[in-house]
C-alpha positions in Angstrom: -3.9 12.9 -15.3 -5.2 10.8 -12.4 -1.6 9.9 -11.6 -0.9 13.6 -10.8 -3.8 13.6 -8.2 -2.6 10.4 -6.6 1.0 11.5 -6.5 0.0 14.9 -5.0 -2.1 13.1 -2.3 0.8 10.8 -1.4 3.2 13.7 -1.3 0.9 15.7 0.9 0.2 12.9 3.3 4.0 12.2 3.6 4.6 15.8 4.4 1.9 15.9 7.0 2.5 12.5 8.6 4.7 14.0 11.3 2.2 16.6 12.2 -0.8 14.4 12.8 -1.1 14.0 16.5 -4.8 13.5 17.2 -7.9 12.0 15.6 -9.2 15.3 14.3 -6.0 16.0 12.3 -5.8 12.5 11.0 -9.4 12.6 10.1 -9.1 15.9 8.2 -6.0 14.6 6.3 -7.8 11.3 5.5 -10.9 13.2 4.2 -8.7 15.4 2.0 -6.8 12.4 0.6 -10.1 10.4 0.2 -11.6 13.3 -1.8 -8.5 13.6 -4.1 -8.4 9.9 -4.8 -12.2 9.8 -5.5 -11.8 12.7 -7.9 -8.9 11.1 -9.7 -10.7 7.7 -10.1 -14.0 9.2 -11.1 -15.8 8.4 -7.8 -18.0 10.5 -5.6 -16.1 13.2 -3.7 -18.3 13.1 -0.6 -18.1 9.3 -0.3 -14.3 9.4 -0.7 -14.0 12.1 1.9 -16.2 10.2 4.3 -14.3 7.0 3.9 -10.9 8.7 4.1 -11.9 10.7 7.1 -13.2 7.7 9.0 -10.0 5.8 8.1 -7.8 8.6 9.3 -9.7 9.1 12.5 -9.8 5.4 13.4 -6.3 4.3 12.2 -4.8 4.6 15.7 -7.6 2.6 17.2 -6.5 -0.4 15.1 -2.7 0.3 15.7 -1.9 1.3 12.1 -0.7 4.8 12.7 0.7 4.9 16.2 
């Protein structure tokens, strides 16, 4: 069952990757993916969303998602 959540998250991020032009969009996508991954691994949803959102919003600042 966790594999389904991870696969869905990867698929969704792949589809949205061309649409993410600013920090807000990347942060929202990161938060969603972080929550899905936290749910599938038994972690805390809020913590997963916070970490994913921060990673998404800051990824262009460290030249990962230019």
